[in-house]
C-alpha positions in Angstrom: -0.3 0.0 0.7 1.4 3.4 -1.1 0.0 7.4 -0.8 1.0 8.8 -3.9 0.1 12.9 -4.4 2.3 15.1 -7.3 3.5 18.4 -6.6 4.9 21.2 -8.2 9.6 20.0 -8.4 10.7 21.4 -6.0 13.4 23.5 -6.8 15.5 21.8 -3.3 18.3 19.4 -4.6 17.5 15.7 -3.2 14.0 17.2 -1.8 12.7 14.8 0.4 8.2 14.2 1.2 8.8 16.0 3.8 10.0 19.2 1.4 6.5 19.5 -0.2 4.0 21.2 2.5 0.6 19.5 2.1 -1.0 22.6 -0.3 1.4 22.6 -3.1 -0.2 18.4 -3.1 -2.0 19.8 -7.3 -2.9 17.2 -10.6 -3.0 20.7 -12.3 0.0 21.8 -14.0 1.7 24.0 -16.5 2.7 23.7 -19.8 6.6 23.0 -19.4 5.8 23.1 -16.0 8.2 20.5 -13.6 6.7 17.6 -11.3 7.3 15.6 -8.8 5.8 12.8 -6.5 5.6 12.8 -2.9 5.7 9.2 -2.4 4.4 7.2 1.4 4.5 3.3 1.3 2.2 2.9 4.0 3.2 -0.7 5.1 5.6 -3.2 5.6 8.9 -2.2 3.8 12.6 -3.9 3.1 15.1 -1.9 1.9 16.7 -4.0 -1.7 20.1 -3.8 -3.7 18.0 -4.2 -7.3 17.7 -1.7 -9.8 13.4 -0.2 -10.4 12.0 0.6 -12.8 9.1 4.0 -12.7 7.4 4.3 -15.8 4.6 7.8 -16.3 2.3 6.8 -18.9 -0.4 9.8 -19.9 -3.7 8.9 -21.8 -5.4 11.5 -23.5 -9.1 11.1 -23.8 -9.9 8.6 -26.1 -7.1 6.2 -24.2 -4.6 7.2 -26.5 -0.8 6.7 -24.9 0.4 10.5 -26.1 3.5 10.7 -24.1 6.3 8.3 -21.6 9.1 8.6 -19.9 10.7 6.0 -17.1 13.5 6.6 -13.7 15.2 3.2 -12.4 16.4 3.4 -9.3 17.6 0.9 -6.8 15.0 0.3 -4.7 16.2 1.1 -1.2 17.4 4.1 -2.3 14.4 5.8 -3.2 13.3 5.5 0.1 13.5 6.8 3.5 12.2 5.4 6.4 9.3 4.8 4.4 8.7 8.5 2.6 9.8 8.5 -0.9 10.8 12.2 -3.2 10.6 11.3 -7.1 11.1 13.4 -10.0 9.2 12.9 -13.4 11.1 13.1 -15.8 8.8 15.1 -18.1 4.8 16.3 -18.6 2.5 15.9 -22.2 3.8 19.2 -23.5 0.6 20.1 -24.4 -2.4 21.7 -22.8 -4.9 19.3 -21.8 -6.8 16.6 -19.7 -4.3 13.4 -19.3 -4.7 10.0 -17.3 -1.8 9.5 -15.7 -0.3 6.1 -14.6 2.5 4.9 -12.8 4.2 1.9 -12.2 7.1 0.6 -10.6 8.5 -2.1 -11.9 6.2 -3.5 -13.9 3.0 -3.0 -11.6 0.7 -0.6 -11.5 1.2 1.8 -8.2 -1.1 4.9 -9.2 -3.6 6.7 -11.1 -5.4 9.9 -11.5 -6.4 12.5 -13.6 -3.3 15.8 -14.5 -4.1 18.7 -16.4 -1.5 20.5 -18.0 -3.2 24.5 -18.8 
């Protein structure tokens, strides 16, 4: 079980979950804006040296994939006492409404609707 909150990407290098106030959580971004994910594991977890891919998939109203991006990181480096902070490498370049899926190590971890204006 995990909780995900989207936010504007903080300018601080190596930002953490605690660097983002809940009032900053949003699903609306401007064209060209950098975004991040503040995440929290809600159950017991184990650290590992395994490298996992985090894949971001964006779909339009027709459910067609219009943008994808990914990162790779060691599982144990992704979390600090159950808290994680991830930079989304890029968002769709055009304004509109999108469905965003986040896959971690091949498993769907989170889905939400976002708006780019």
